[in-house]
KOLFI-694708 format. One record per residue: y negated, z negated, x of N, C-alpha, C in turn; residue in one letter. Coordinates in steps of 0.001 Angstrom, whole numbers, padded with zeros to 6 digits, always signed. Each point is the difference from the previous one (the first is absolute). Example, Ala and Ser with C-alpha at 12.3 -4.5 7.8 and 13.67 -1.06 7.14 Angstrom:
<gubas>
+005690-007800+013190-001190+000000-000890-001200+000000+000900A
-001050+000720-000350-001190-000060+000820-001090-000730-000770S
</gubas>
This chain:
<gubas>
-038396-219680+202129-001417+000273-000121-000829-001290+000082M
+000552-001069-000606-000707-001277+000005-000218-000490+001440K
+001014+000151+000846-000100-000473+001382-000995+000827+000813Y
-000087+001274-000315-000972+000856+000689-001413-000438-000357I
-000227-000282-001268-001317-000478-000438-000330-001339+000660L
+000973-000903+000064-000212-001295+000663-000318+000193+001480E
+000703+000920+000650-000255+000281+001403-001435+000473+000200F
-000475+000895-000850-001355+000515+000143-001048-001059-000322F
+000300-000900-000908-000919-001127-000251-000098-000889+001239K
+001153-000314+000585+000011-000810+001220-000750+000719+001117L
+000259+001272+000174-000679+000782+001030-001511-000001-000216L
-000438+000141-001248-001429-000043-000314-000619-001304+000472F
+000621-001135-000346-000557-001301+000366+000027-000225+001503W
+001069+000452+000647+000067-000132+001459-001107+000804+000676L
-000233+001212-000469-001048+000837+000586-001392-000533-000321L
-000200-000439-001227-001300-000561-000386-000367-001178+000891L
+000967-000837+000288-000278-001202+000793-000160+000293+001489C
+000281+001208+000426-000262+000388+001386-001448+000449+000200Q
-000688+000322-001080-001360+000535+000105-000984-000921+000723L
+000009-001315-000240-000955-000842+000746+000215+000069+001510P
+001234+000045+000422+000290+000098+001428-000456+001327+000572G
+000221+001062-000750-000432+001319+000454-001514+000100+000036L
-000659-000618-000973-001462+000049-000064-000631-000677+001211A
+000589-001083+000459-000582-000734+001109+000487+000401+001374G
+001105+000730+000065+000608+000321+001286-000949+000742+000938A
-000809+000879-000539-000920+000774+000842-001088-000877+000613A
-000240-001173-000560-001036-000897+000518+000492-000848+001178M
+001292-000199+000082+000526-000938+000989-000068+000571+001415V
+000605+001142+000215+000121+000562+001346-001341+000128+000727Q
-001034+000571-000618-001261+000153+000730-000706-001326+000294P
+000427-001063-000642-000673-001285+000156+000840-001038+000737N
+001107+000418+000602+000858-000945+000722-000705-000609+001204L
-000888+000753+000650-000752-000556+001128-000836-001189-000430G
-000717+000151-001111-000791-001110-000537+000914-001176-000365W
+001091+000311-000700+000941-001032-000448+000558-000783+001184Y
+000420+000695+001050+000580-000674+001165-001042-000760+000807H
-001279+000276-000227-001048-000752+000686-000277-001347-000666S
+000530-000209-001185-000227-001249-000733+000825-001132+000587L
-000524-001211-000116+000810-001178+000291+000944-000186-001175Q
+001265-000231+000292+001025-000091-001040+000422-001450-000217M
+000318-000348-001234+000498-001345-000264+001425-000166+000517P
+000472-001229+000131+001403-000203+000391+000944+000637-001027P
+001186+000318+000455+001074+000568-000835-000326+001411-000484F
-000760+000734+000818-000309+001390-000322+001205+000865+000358M
+000530+000754-000955+001160+000855+000308-000438+001248+000761P
+000951+000708+000587-000346+001266+000657-000445+001034-001043P
-000748+000982+000449-000531+001024-000909+001083+000638-000864D
+001149+000296+000587+001069+000689-000727+000490-000804-001200A
-000115-001324+000057+000471-000841-001100-000777+000262-001282A
-001280+000332+000132-000808+000230-001193+000480+001233-000768F
+000245+001088+000715+000482+001206-000661+001346-000210-000660G
+000882-000703+000695+001331-000264-000574-000113-000895-001234M
-000785-001075+000123-000133-000935-001119-000596+000692-001221A
-001097+000731+000203-000626+000667-001143+000899+001085-000564W
+000729+000706+000855+000934+001008-000497+001030-000608-000943G
+000573-001124+000404+000987-000691-000845-000671-000550-001265V
-001183-000599+000158-000678-000584-001166-000401+001062-001018L
-000415+001176+000453-000329+001065-000952+001244+000475-000741Y
+001154-000012+000661+001252+000327-000687+000321-001084-001040I
-000161-001252+000393+000252-001115-000927-000935+000094-001210V
-001280+000303+000243-000943+000171-001117+000428+001157-000901L
+000472+001087+000608+000458+001133-000792+001181-000353-000885G
+000932-000759+000545+001151-000438-000803-000469-000935-001115V
-000934-000887+000300-000545-000897-001025-000673+000808-001105A
-000784+001004+000376-000644+000849-001008+001026+000726-000854G
+001019+000531+000638+001066+000680-000732+000663-000940-000996F
+000381-001196+000455+000683-000955-000882-000892-000434-001161L
-001270-000209+000278-000904-000497-001036-000345+001071-001032A
-000073+001245+000429-000512+001046-000888+001032+001064-000354F
+001255-000256+000281+001022+001018-000258+000194+000279-001479R
-000360-000937-000864+000143+000217-001441-001204+000714-000600Q
-000981+000279+000821-001196+000701-000484-001250-000809+000268G
-001118+000648-000184-001277-000610+000342-000816-000434-001216L
+000394+000413-001188-000824-000272-001182-000225-001481-000237K
+001040-000807+000131-000120-001433-000273-000313-000794+001265A
-000390+000693+001057-000182-000676+001285-001379+000269+000590A
-001008+000082-000847-001319+000385+000486-000564-000991+001018R
+000014-001302-000322-000567-001001+000904+000731-000023+001352K
+001341-000109+000019+000666+000010+001310-000238+001298+000769P
-000070+001117-000709-000223+001278+000675-001390+000029+000649L
-001009-000443-000712-001356-000045+000559-000026-000929+001213I
+000630-001162-000112+000045-000936+001127+000734+000608+001192L
+001046+000744-000265+000768+000644+001073-000873+001022+000730F
-000713+000818-000756-000863+001025+000594-001151-000656+000768I
-000569-001061-000550-001072-000714+000708+000531-000567+001311V
+001215-000525-000016+000587-000546+001225+000143+001086+001058Q
+000472+001159-000396+000130+001105+000950-001371+000448+000517L
-000996+000001-000876-001349+000397+000417-000585-001001+000997A
+000183-001285-000262-000477-001015+000942+000709+000160+001346L
+001282+000262-000071+000781+000210+001210-000537+001183+000793N
-000326+001081-000696-000533+001191+000657-001389-000244+000574A
-000741-000915-000573-001373-000283+000434-000058-000851+001268L
+000998-000858+000208-000070-000941+001118-000103+000706+001350W
+000833+000984+000254+000034+000649+001315-001323+000683+000357T
-000600+000791-000902-001292+000589+000353-001093-001037+000262P
+000051-001113-000713-001017-001028+000214+000237-000702+001336V
+001237-000402+000267+000289-000711+001242-000129+000930+001203F
+000761+001084-000002+000035+000895+001162-001189+000962+000019F
-000270+000643-001112-001058+001004-000029-001390-000592+000155G
-000253-001104-000707-001325-000633+000059-000077-001103+001042S
+001124-000341+000607+000057-001099+000978-000564-001277-000615H
+000458-000295-001212-000579-001111-000740+001083-000966-000496N
+000474-000897+000882+001030-000957-000425-000460-000941-001119P
-001298-000276-000091-000490-000904-001050+000216+000614-001381A
-000443+001236-000193+000195+000641-001298+001475+000315-000246W
+000723+000294+001055+001441+000220-000151+000672-001276-000508A
-000491-001157+000455+000547-001277-000467-000270-000197-001479M
-001177+000394-000456-000321-000085-001431+000980+000857-000796V
+000251+001205+000493+000953+000887-000683+001396-000611+000011I
+000386-000589+001116+001328-000605+000101+000142-001180-000969L
-001034-000807-000134+000043-001100-000968+000104+000538-001423L
-000697+001098-000274+000120+000640-001312+001416+000528-000213A
+000591+000552+001054+001384+000487-000086+000959-001144-000312M
-000218-001134+000635+000867-001162-000249-000120-000473-001442L
-001222-000176-000470-000216-000480-001371+000529+001015-001010A
-000337+001259+000199+000422+001034-000925+001514+000199+000065E
+000588-000172+001198+001451+000109+000142+000739-001090-000769G
-000546-001216+000008+000602-001089-000778-000088+000309-001490A
-001137+000496-000424-000198+000376-001401+000969+001122-000369W
+000138+000971+000893+000929+001106-000223+001434-000506-000124L
+000410-000894+000881+001371-000535-000066+000258-000670-001342A
-000972-000748-000488+000149-000649-001320+000108+001049-001107C
-000803+001042+000089+000041+001055-001018+001313+000785+000081A
+000491+000237+001209+001255+000728+000156+001182-000797-000528L
-000107-001317+000071+001103-000855-000463+000327+000256-001472R
-001020+000356-000764+000223+000294-001421+000790+001298-000187Q
-000087+000903+000967+000703+001278-000084+001357-000048+000693K
+000055-000688+001149+001232-000058+000791-000076-001188+000953S
+000914-000924-000148+000023-001146+000918+000277+000453+001432R
+000860+000985+000146+000306+000507+001339-001257+000572+000649A
-000814+000722-000769-001244+000561+000540-000931-001118+000448A
-000070-001060-000773-000850-001138+000373+000505-000656+001283A
+001305-000162+000120+000567-000593+001210-000251+000871+001229W
-000016+001305-000204-000253+000912+001118-001431-000119+000525L
-000868-000625-000752-001375-000201+000460-000094-001147+001014M
+001042-000829+000096-000047-001138+000924-000124+000407+001472L
+000792+000941+000506-000197+000391+001408-001384+000589+000247P
-000486+000746-000957-001341+000577+000096-001046-001117+000077Y
+000130-000983-000881-000927-001133+000021+000079-000785+001297G
+001211-000204+000505+000163-000730+001261-000666+000769+001141A
+000175+001313+000022-000633+000801+001054-001522-000043-000139W
-000505+000033-001227-001451-000071-000193-000559-001328+000503L
+000744-001069-000179-000446-001305+000518-000046+000044+001522I
+001030+000543+000614+000025+000130+001457-001118+000935+000477Y
-000170+001135-000685-001068+000937+000353-001364-000656-000168A
-000133-000866-001001-001251-000733-000193-000276-000927+001166G
+001038-000667+000478-000147-000855+001183-000474+000825+001192Y
+000636+001150+000227-000376+000857+001132-001415+000530-000157L
-000337+000460-001187-001333+000540-000257-001056-001082+000201N
+000245-001179-000559-000958-001105+000160-000137-000379+001464A
+001118-000019+000720-000045-000339+001416-000828+000991+000791G
+000206+001294-000262-000780+001020+000717-001481-000080-000365M
-000274-000292-001244-001395-000119-000446-000665-001183+000702W
+000640-001170-000052-000606-001209+000558-000071+000030+001518L
+001020+000564+000640+000004+000038+001466-000971+001034+000578L
-000424+000926-000828-000854+001079+000496-001357+000057-000680N
-000341-001053-000726-001294-000021-000719-001151-000189+000970A
</gubas>
């Protein structure tokens, strides 16, 4: 019974962390024409790389959430709030960038994601060192995404 409960906790966190991707997915396809019309910075990956990277990162975030909060949420209010804020910021970026065609404001959101993600990693460390370490690939991708976002903003201003 214990393993079934653990499985459902893991499943909950994995599904929760997919929500930002699902929220923004509808904004991408109709705006690909605009996106492809932008001047791109060097080292721009192919479109398919973004979906794969975010898919893996949302799984990593889900595992981090599971590890950090598997003992319960009562003593984890601050990390939980930071985790939810991180997911909300993540969900906000795509509509701002793709839906509003606004790389400048998307960059502001991305910088907030980076700062809040670092704060989240520190807070998660108190609950689970493994969860904190799992934030490293996410942070590295956010830095790379920040470079790409800034490049598109500056090259197309």
